[in-house]
C-alpha positions as CSV (number, residue, x, y, z in Angstrom):
1,M,27.4,9.4,-42.0
2,F,24.7,6.9,-41.3
3,R,26.1,6.2,-37.8
4,Y,26.3,10.0,-37.2
5,S,22.7,10.4,-38.2
6,L,21.6,7.6,-35.8
7,L,23.5,9.1,-33.0
8,L,22.0,12.5,-33.7
9,L,18.5,11.0,-33.8
10,F,19.1,9.2,-30.5
11,I,20.3,12.5,-28.9
12,L,17.3,14.3,-30.2
13,L,15.0,11.6,-28.8
14,I,16.5,11.7,-25.3
15,P,14.3,14.7,-24.1
16,S,11.1,13.0,-25.4
17,L,12.1,9.7,-23.8
18,N,12.7,11.3,-20.5
19,A,9.4,13.2,-20.8
20,A,7.6,9.9,-21.4
21,A,9.3,8.3,-18.4
22,Q,8.3,11.2,-16.2
23,K,4.6,10.5,-16.9
24,V,4.8,7.6,-14.5
25,H,6.0,9.9,-11.7
26,S,4.1,12.5,-9.7
27,D,7.1,14.8,-10.4
28,N,6.6,16.6,-13.6
29,G,10.2,17.6,-13.9
30,D,9.5,21.3,-14.1
31,G,9.1,22.2,-10.4
32,T,5.5,20.9,-10.2
33,Y,3.9,17.6,-9.3
34,T,0.6,16.0,-10.2
35,N,-1.7,14.1,-7.8
36,P,-2.2,11.3,-7.0
37,L,1.1,11.4,-5.2
38,I,1.4,7.6,-5.7
39,P,-1.3,6.0,-7.9
40,A,-1.4,2.8,-5.8
41,D,-2.8,1.5,-2.6
42,F,-0.9,3.3,0.2
43,P,-3.8,4.2,2.6
44,D,-4.0,5.8,6.1
45,P,-0.7,7.6,5.7
46,D,1.3,9.0,8.5
47,V,4.3,11.1,7.6
48,I,7.2,12.6,9.6
49,R,10.4,14.5,8.8
50,V,13.6,13.6,10.4
51,N,16.4,16.0,9.5
52,D,16.2,16.2,5.7
53,T,14.3,13.0,5.0
54,Y,10.6,12.3,5.0
55,Y,9.1,9.0,6.1
56,M,5.7,7.6,5.4
57,V,4.0,4.5,6.8
58,T,0.7,3.1,5.5
59,T,-1.7,0.2,6.0
60,T,-0.8,-3.2,4.7
61,M,-3.3,-5.3,6.8
62,F,-2.6,-9.0,6.2
63,V,0.4,-8.7,3.8
64,F,3.9,-9.6,5.2
65,P,6.5,-8.4,5.1
66,G,4.3,-5.5,6.0
67,V,3.9,-2.1,7.7
68,T,5.7,-0.7,4.8
69,I,7.8,2.5,5.2
70,L,8.7,4.8,2.3
71,K,11.2,7.6,2.4
72,S,11.6,10.8,0.3
73,P,13.8,13.8,0.1
74,D,11.0,16.1,-1.0
75,L,7.6,14.7,-0.3
76,V,7.1,14.0,-4.0
77,N,9.6,11.3,-5.0
78,W,9.4,8.2,-2.8
79,K,11.5,5.0,-2.4
80,Y,10.9,1.9,-0.3
81,C,12.8,2.1,3.0
82,S,11.7,-1.0,5.0
83,N,9.0,-3.3,6.0
84,A,8.9,-3.0,9.8
85,V,7.1,-6.3,10.4
86,P,8.6,-9.2,8.5
87,R,5.9,-11.6,9.7
88,F,3.2,-11.5,12.3
89,D,3.2,-14.5,14.7
90,F,0.4,-13.6,17.1
91,S,-2.3,-15.9,15.7
92,N,-2.4,-19.0,13.5
93,C,-4.8,-17.1,11.3
94,Y,-1.9,-15.2,9.9
95,N,-0.6,-18.6,8.7
96,L,-4.0,-19.2,7.0
97,D,-4.3,-22.2,9.4
98,S,-8.1,-22.8,9.1
99,C,-8.8,-19.0,9.4
100,S,-7.6,-15.7,7.9
101,R,-7.1,-12.1,8.8
102,Y,-8.5,-10.4,5.7
103,G,-9.7,-7.0,6.7
104,H,-8.4,-7.6,10.3
105,G,-4.7,-7.0,10.3
106,Q,-2.5,-3.9,10.8
107,W,-4.0,-0.6,10.0
108,A,-3.8,3.2,10.6
109,T,-0.3,3.2,12.0
110,S,1.0,6.3,13.9
111,M,4.7,7.1,13.4
112,K,6.9,9.4,15.5
113,Y,10.7,10.0,16.0
114,H,11.7,10.9,19.6
115,N,15.1,11.0,21.3
116,G,16.9,9.1,18.5
117,K,14.3,6.4,18.1
118,F,11.5,5.7,15.6
119,Y,8.1,4.6,17.0
120,L,5.2,2.9,15.2
121,L,1.9,2.4,17.0
122,F,-0.9,0.3,15.5
123,I,-3.8,-2.0,16.3
124,T,-5.3,-5.1,14.8
125,L,-9.0,-5.9,15.4
126,N,-8.3,-9.3,16.9
127,E,-4.9,-9.1,18.6
128,G,-4.9,-5.6,20.0
129,G,-2.2,-3.0,20.1
130,F,1.5,-3.1,19.0
131,M,4.5,-0.9,19.2
132,C,7.5,-1.1,16.8
133,T,10.8,0.7,17.5
134,A,14.0,1.2,15.7
135,E,17.1,3.5,15.8
136,K,17.0,3.7,12.0
137,A,13.9,3.6,9.7
138,E,15.7,1.0,7.6
139,G,15.5,-1.3,10.7
140,P,15.9,-3.6,12.3
141,W,12.6,-3.1,14.0
142,Q,11.5,-4.6,17.3
143,I,7.8,-5.4,17.8
144,T,6.1,-5.4,21.2
145,H,2.5,-6.6,21.9
146,L,0.9,-4.0,24.2
147,P,-1.6,-4.8,27.0
148,K,-4.0,-2.2,25.6
149,G,-4.8,-1.3,22.0
150,F,-5.7,2.1,20.7
151,Y,-8.2,2.5,17.8
152,D,-6.8,4.7,15.0
153,P,-4.0,5.9,17.4
154,G,-2.2,9.2,17.2
155,L,1.0,9.1,19.2
156,F,2.3,12.3,20.7
157,F,5.4,13.2,22.7
158,D,4.8,16.4,24.5
159,D,7.5,19.0,25.2
160,N,6.9,18.5,29.0
161,G,8.1,14.8,28.7
162,K,4.6,13.3,28.8
163,I,3.4,10.9,26.2
164,Y,-0.2,10.7,25.0
165,V,-2.3,8.8,22.5
166,A,-5.4,10.2,20.8
167,Q,-7.8,7.4,19.8
168,G,-11.3,6.4,19.1
169,Y,-14.2,6.2,16.6
170,N,-16.5,9.2,16.9
171,N,-15.8,9.4,20.6
172,I,-12.2,10.7,20.7
173,S,-10.2,10.1,23.9
174,I,-6.8,11.0,25.2
175,T,-4.7,8.4,27.1
176,E,-1.4,9.0,28.8
177,T,1.2,6.3,28.5
178,D,4.6,5.4,29.8
179,S,7.8,5.3,27.6
180,N,6.8,1.7,26.5
181,L,3.4,3.1,25.3
182,V,1.6,1.2,28.1
183,A,-1.4,3.2,29.3
184,I,-1.0,4.8,32.7
185,S,-4.3,6.7,32.8
186,K,-7.9,6.1,31.9
187,D,-9.2,7.1,28.5
188,S,-10.4,10.7,28.8
189,L,-13.2,11.6,26.4
190,V,-12.3,14.9,24.8
191,F,-14.6,15.2,21.8
192,V,-17.6,13.6,20.2
193,G,-18.0,13.9,16.4
194,N,-20.9,16.1,15.6
195,I,-20.7,16.8,11.9
196,R,-21.7,13.3,11.2
197,K,-20.9,9.9,12.6
198,G,-17.4,8.5,12.0
199,L,-14.8,10.9,13.4
200,E,-11.5,9.0,13.4
201,G,-7.9,8.8,12.2
202,S,-6.7,11.4,14.7
203,H,-3.0,12.6,14.7
204,V,-1.7,15.0,17.3
205,Y,0.4,18.1,16.8
206,K,1.3,21.2,18.8
207,R,1.8,24.7,17.4
208,N,1.7,28.2,18.9
209,G,0.4,26.8,22.2
210,Y,-2.4,24.8,20.7
211,Y,-2.9,21.1,20.7
212,Y,-4.4,19.9,17.4
213,L,-6.2,16.6,16.7
214,Y,-6.0,16.3,12.9
215,S,-8.9,14.0,12.2
216,T,-11.3,12.8,9.6
217,Y,-14.9,12.0,9.0
218,G,-14.3,8.9,6.8
219,G,-16.2,7.5,3.8
220,L,-16.0,8.0,0.1
221,D,-16.9,11.7,0.6
222,G,-14.5,12.1,3.5
223,M,-13.9,15.3,5.4
224,Q,-10.7,16.5,7.0
225,V,-11.1,18.5,10.2
226,A,-9.0,19.9,13.0
227,L,-9.8,20.0,16.7
228,R,-7.8,22.4,18.8
229,S,-7.3,23.3,22.4
230,K,-4.8,24.9,24.7
231,N,-5.0,21.8,26.9
232,I,-4.5,18.3,25.7
233,Y,-7.6,17.2,27.6
234,G,-9.7,20.0,26.0
235,P,-12.2,21.5,25.6
236,Y,-11.7,21.3,21.9
237,E,-13.2,23.4,19.1
238,Q,-13.6,22.0,15.6
239,K,-13.1,23.4,12.1
240,L,-13.7,21.8,8.7
241,L,-10.5,22.1,6.7
242,M,-11.4,20.2,3.5
243,Y,-14.6,18.7,2.0
244,D,-13.9,18.4,-1.7
245,T,-16.6,16.5,-3.5
246,T,-15.4,17.5,-7.0
247,K,-15.6,14.4,-9.1
248,G,-12.2,13.0,-10.0
249,I,-8.9,12.1,-8.3
250,N,-9.5,14.4,-5.3
251,Y,-13.1,13.3,-4.5
252,G,-13.4,12.9,-0.7
253,I,-9.8,13.5,0.2
254,H,-9.2,12.8,3.9
255,Q,-7.1,11.1,6.7
256,G,-3.4,11.7,6.9
257,A,-0.7,13.8,8.3
258,L,0.6,17.3,8.7
259,I,4.2,18.0,7.8
260,Q,6.5,21.0,8.0
261,T,9.4,21.3,5.6
262,Q,12.9,22.5,6.5
263,T,12.0,25.9,4.9
264,G,8.9,26.3,7.1
265,E,6.3,25.3,4.6
266,W,3.4,23.2,5.7
267,W,1.9,20.3,3.7
268,T,-0.5,17.4,4.3
269,I,-0.6,13.9,2.8
270,L,-4.1,12.5,2.8
271,F,-5.7,9.7,0.7
272,V,-8.5,9.3,-1.7
273,D,-10.7,6.2,-2.2
274,S,-9.7,5.7,-5.8
275,G,-11.5,2.6,-7.1
276,P,-10.6,-1.1,-7.1
277,F,-6.8,-0.4,-7.1
278,G,-7.3,1.0,-3.6
279,R,-6.7,4.3,-1.8
280,F,-4.1,6.7,-3.3
281,P,-2.2,9.3,-1.3
282,S,-2.4,12.9,-2.3
283,L,-0.1,15.8,-1.4
284,Q,-1.8,19.1,-0.6
285,P,-0.5,22.5,0.5
286,V,-1.5,23.9,3.9
287,T,-1.9,27.5,4.9
288,W,-2.3,28.6,8.5
289,I,-5.1,31.0,8.8
290,D,-6.1,32.2,12.4
291,D,-4.1,29.2,13.7
292,W,-6.1,26.7,11.6
293,P,-4.3,24.5,9.0
294,M,-6.4,25.2,5.9
295,I,-5.9,22.6,3.1
296,G,-5.6,23.1,-0.7
297,V,-6.3,26.4,-2.5
298,N,-9.6,28.2,-2.0
299,G,-11.2,25.2,-0.3
300,K,-10.3,22.8,-3.1
301,A,-7.7,20.1,-3.3
302,V,-5.0,20.8,-6.0
303,T,-4.2,18.4,-8.8
304,T,-1.0,20.0,-10.3
305,Y,0.9,22.3,-8.1
306,K,4.4,23.5,-7.3
307,K,6.6,21.1,-5.4
308,P,7.5,21.7,-1.7
309,D,10.5,23.9,-1.1
310,V,13.0,21.7,0.7
311,G,16.0,23.9,0.1
312,R,17.6,21.8,-2.5
313,K,17.1,20.0,-5.8
314,T,16.1,16.3,-5.6
315,P,16.1,13.5,-8.2
316,V,13.0,12.1,-9.8
317,T,12.5,8.5,-8.6
318,N,10.1,5.7,-9.4
319,L,8.8,2.9,-7.2
320,P,9.6,-0.5,-8.8
321,T,6.9,-2.8,-10.1
322,S,8.7,-5.4,-12.4
323,D,11.1,-8.1,-11.2
324,E,13.5,-10.4,-13.0
325,F,14.1,-12.4,-9.7
326,N,17.9,-12.2,-10.2
327,Q,18.6,-10.8,-6.7
328,K,19.2,-12.6,-3.5
329,K,16.2,-11.0,-1.9
330,L,12.7,-10.2,-3.0
331,G,12.1,-6.5,-3.9
332,M,10.3,-4.5,-1.2
333,Q,7.4,-4.0,-3.5
334,W,6.4,-7.7,-2.8
335,G,4.5,-9.0,0.1
336,W,3.0,-12.4,0.9
337,N,-0.7,-13.0,1.4
338,H,-0.5,-13.6,5.2
339,N,2.7,-15.1,6.6
340,P,4.8,-17.2,4.1
341,D,6.2,-20.6,4.7
342,S,9.9,-19.7,4.1
343,T,10.8,-23.3,3.4
344,K,8.6,-23.4,0.3
345,W,10.0,-20.6,-1.8
346,S,13.4,-19.7,-3.0
347,L,15.5,-17.4,-5.1
348,N,18.5,-19.6,-4.8
349,E,17.5,-23.1,-5.8
350,K,17.5,-21.9,-9.4
351,P,19.3,-18.6,-9.7
352,G,17.4,-16.0,-11.8
353,Y,14.0,-17.6,-10.9
354,L,11.5,-17.5,-8.1
355,R,10.7,-21.1,-7.2
356,L,7.3,-21.6,-5.6
357,R,6.7,-25.0,-4.0
358,T,3.2,-25.9,-3.0
359,S,2.8,-25.1,0.7
360,S,-0.7,-26.1,1.6
361,V,-3.5,-28.3,0.3
362,T,-6.7,-26.4,-0.2
363,S,-9.5,-26.0,-2.6
364,D,-9.8,-22.3,-1.8
365,F,-7.4,-19.9,-3.5
366,K,-7.8,-17.3,-0.7
367,M,-6.6,-19.9,1.8
368,A,-3.5,-20.9,-0.2
369,R,-0.2,-20.1,1.5
370,N,2.8,-18.4,-0.3
371,T,0.7,-16.3,-2.7
372,L,3.1,-13.4,-3.6
373,T,1.4,-10.0,-4.0
374,Q,2.1,-6.5,-5.1
375,R,0.1,-3.4,-5.6
376,P,-1.1,-2.4,-9.1
377,F,-0.2,1.2,-10.1
378,A,-2.8,3.1,-12.1
379,K,-1.7,5.0,-15.1
380,R,-1.4,8.8,-14.8
381,D,-4.2,9.4,-17.3
382,Q,-6.4,7.2,-15.1
383,T,-7.9,5.5,-18.1
384,T,-5.2,3.4,-19.7
385,P,-5.2,-0.1,-18.2
386,T,-2.2,-1.6,-16.4
387,I,-0.8,-4.8,-17.8
388,A,0.9,-7.4,-15.7
389,S,2.6,-10.4,-17.2
390,T,4.8,-13.3,-16.1
391,K,6.7,-16.3,-17.5
392,I,6.4,-19.6,-15.6
393,A,8.0,-23.0,-16.0
394,V,5.4,-25.6,-15.1
395,G,7.1,-28.9,-15.8
396,K,7.3,-30.0,-12.2
397,M,3.7,-29.7,-11.1
398,K,1.9,-32.5,-9.3
399,D,-1.6,-33.8,-9.9
400,G,-4.1,-31.2,-8.6
401,D,-1.6,-28.3,-8.5
402,I,-2.8,-24.9,-9.8
403,A,-0.3,-22.1,-10.5
404,G,-0.6,-18.7,-12.2
405,L,-1.4,-15.1,-12.1
406,A,-4.3,-13.6,-10.1
407,L,-6.0,-10.4,-9.0
408,L,-6.9,-10.7,-5.3
409,Q,-9.8,-9.0,-3.6
410,D,-13.4,-10.0,-3.2
411,P,-14.3,-11.1,-5.8
412,Y,-11.0,-12.4,-7.1
413,A,-10.0,-14.0,-10.4
414,Y,-7.0,-15.8,-11.9
415,I,-5.6,-17.5,-15.0
416,G,-3.4,-20.5,-14.3
417,I,-2.2,-23.9,-15.2
418,K,-3.9,-26.8,-13.6
419,Q,-2.3,-30.2,-13.5
420,N,-4.9,-33.0,-14.0
421,G,-3.2,-36.4,-13.9
422,T,-0.6,-36.2,-16.6
423,S,-2.4,-33.5,-18.5
424,K,-2.3,-29.7,-18.2
425,Y,-5.0,-27.2,-18.7
426,I,-5.1,-23.4,-18.8
427,V,-8.0,-22.4,-16.5
428,M,-9.7,-19.1,-15.8
429,M,-11.4,-18.8,-12.4
430,N,-13.7,-15.9,-11.6
431,D,-15.2,-15.4,-8.2
432,G,-14.5,-19.0,-7.1
433,K,-15.8,-20.6,-10.3
434,I,-13.9,-22.1,-13.2
435,I,-15.2,-20.1,-16.2
436,D,-13.2,-21.6,-19.0
437,S,-10.3,-24.0,-19.7
438,A,-8.1,-25.2,-22.6
439,A,-5.7,-28.1,-22.9
440,I,-2.1,-27.2,-23.2
441,S,1.2,-29.2,-23.5
442,A,3.8,-26.5,-23.2
443,S,6.2,-26.7,-20.2
444,T,6.6,-22.9,-20.2
445,I,3.6,-20.6,-20.2
446,Y,3.2,-16.8,-20.4
447,L,0.3,-15.3,-18.5
448,R,-1.0,-11.7,-18.3
449,T,-3.9,-9.7,-17.0
450,I,-5.1,-6.3,-18.3
451,A,-6.7,-4.4,-15.5
452,S,-8.3,-1.0,-15.6
453,N,-8.9,1.0,-12.4
454,A,-11.2,3.3,-14.4
455,S,-13.5,0.7,-15.9
456,K,-13.1,-1.7,-13.0
457,K,-12.6,-4.6,-15.4
458,A,-9.8,-7.1,-15.8
459,S,-9.2,-9.7,-18.5
460,F,-6.8,-12.6,-18.5
461,E,-4.7,-14.0,-21.3
462,Y,-2.1,-16.7,-22.0
463,S,0.6,-17.5,-24.6
464,T,3.1,-20.1,-25.4
465,D,5.5,-17.8,-27.2
466,N,5.1,-14.4,-25.5
467,K,3.9,-13.0,-28.9
468,T,0.4,-14.2,-29.5
469,F,-1.9,-14.0,-26.5
470,R,-5.4,-15.5,-26.2
471,Q,-8.0,-14.3,-23.8
472,L,-9.6,-17.0,-21.6
473,G,-12.8,-16.8,-19.7
474,D,-14.7,-13.6,-19.0
475,Q,-13.8,-10.3,-17.3
476,L,-13.4,-9.8,-13.6
477,A,-15.6,-7.0,-12.2
478,M,-13.2,-5.6,-9.7
479,R,-14.4,-4.2,-6.4
480,F,-12.9,-2.5,-3.3
481,N,-14.6,-4.7,-0.7
482,L,-14.2,-3.9,2.9
483,K,-14.1,-7.6,3.7
484,I,-10.5,-7.4,2.4
485,F,-9.8,-3.7,3.0
486,T,-6.8,-3.4,0.7
487,G,-6.9,-2.7,-3.1
488,N,-6.8,-5.4,-5.7
489,K,-3.4,-7.0,-5.8
490,F,-1.5,-8.8,-8.6
491,C,-0.5,-12.3,-7.4
492,L,1.9,-15.1,-8.3
493,F,0.7,-18.4,-6.8
494,N,1.1,-22.1,-6.8
495,Y,-1.1,-24.2,-4.5
496,A,-2.0,-27.9,-4.2
497,T,-5.5,-29.3,-4.1
498,K,-4.4,-32.9,-3.6
499,Q,-0.8,-33.4,-2.5
500,L,2.4,-31.4,-1.8
501,G,5.7,-31.8,-3.6
502,G,5.2,-29.9,-6.9
503,Y,6.8,-26.6,-7.8
504,V,7.0,-24.0,-10.5
505,D,9.8,-21.5,-11.5
506,V,8.8,-17.9,-12.2
507,D,11.3,-16.3,-14.6
508,W,10.0,-12.8,-14.4
509,F,7.1,-10.5,-13.6
510,H,6.5,-7.3,-15.6
511,A,4.0,-4.6,-14.8
512,E,3.6,-2.1,-17.7
């Protein structure tokens, strides 16, 4: 009878457990979804549909593997698909070799599918333009350095066989290219932003004989506009499609892509500057009125709304955040801060652990190689903090080594173990300064950070038994600083300040 009662209780609890789990999804499980579409840093989205699958590419800047592509059956539930650029070997700065590329890497990628091939087109501020191609979105991808870069490019394959790129900041131009995306014409100025300065992020579409440049006036209070013309070279007329300054998760929604479903519906995925965790994508309905793609409902962005009709039921999915490090490859949620040194980390040397060997000698955390990062996810209620924790074996550190858990932006902070001779100390660094420290003798340490996207504060704690945690130091006042240009990121790190040769073993990383 007792066993029967327990079984009955468990069965009764299943609906509530599922409901609780669904709170971490944008899919509400009842035919609706709630924005933000993904409560994490996936900015500058471009989205396409190929048959019954949707693909989204976003900005990853200086993180590699990078140029992350997600896929979805319904525009609501997303999974990792691939990282199109495993590493970026076009400057020593991507190896943190006396210089860096914070705020200067890949951004605002344009994605298209044409004649059985996927195309990605992006620019970096220092190295210029790049094209990536693949027959499948899962890869493998081939990268080509172009002789000419295009600012905020919008790639377009016209139905007459010609290929164009829309580009520019405030002064929007059209350039014709060959099949390798090499420019074969001059840049033809077609429109100058006139609502305010900063017209950019143009994507190109064609419908009912009109060419559309789907563009944004950026900023925290961003605007989404469309330019249209019967000729790719203009003249273009302009219409404001969305300017929502309602305080909250839709404030200043802008920059993204138009998508048509299999059933003929139109939608747009834009992003919102959402605080220190970064820029979150948002899914909005589109209604064509007088051949203009009007966004939202009655001029306002939606928060909870009916899901897109894709002609079939689709499962609820969740993007991974935690990792037990028991696979042969790192999960696709991870990316290294700049290019990693592949000889200095391993999932195989001690199965079930991530081994991080020191890879560079530096006194600057931001210049330390092989710092492993991932995006924090904000909680759906936008107020509950996110907790990241990790278990690290630290018995093989060398004098001067520092290993631990960080939040990376500008400013940054971390809690870690510092080896000082034969002694170990727990240290908390905030904005480049050691704030507090405590002697410790344990060979295994548990670290965690409690970070709130709403309050913009993060605290750091440690434990020797994973039960009793003690806060160390003060709170990090998180920012979204354009010097970095990505949201704050959780980091696992181990770097040397004196000598190489030490290592730590990370047992697990959990994000709650």
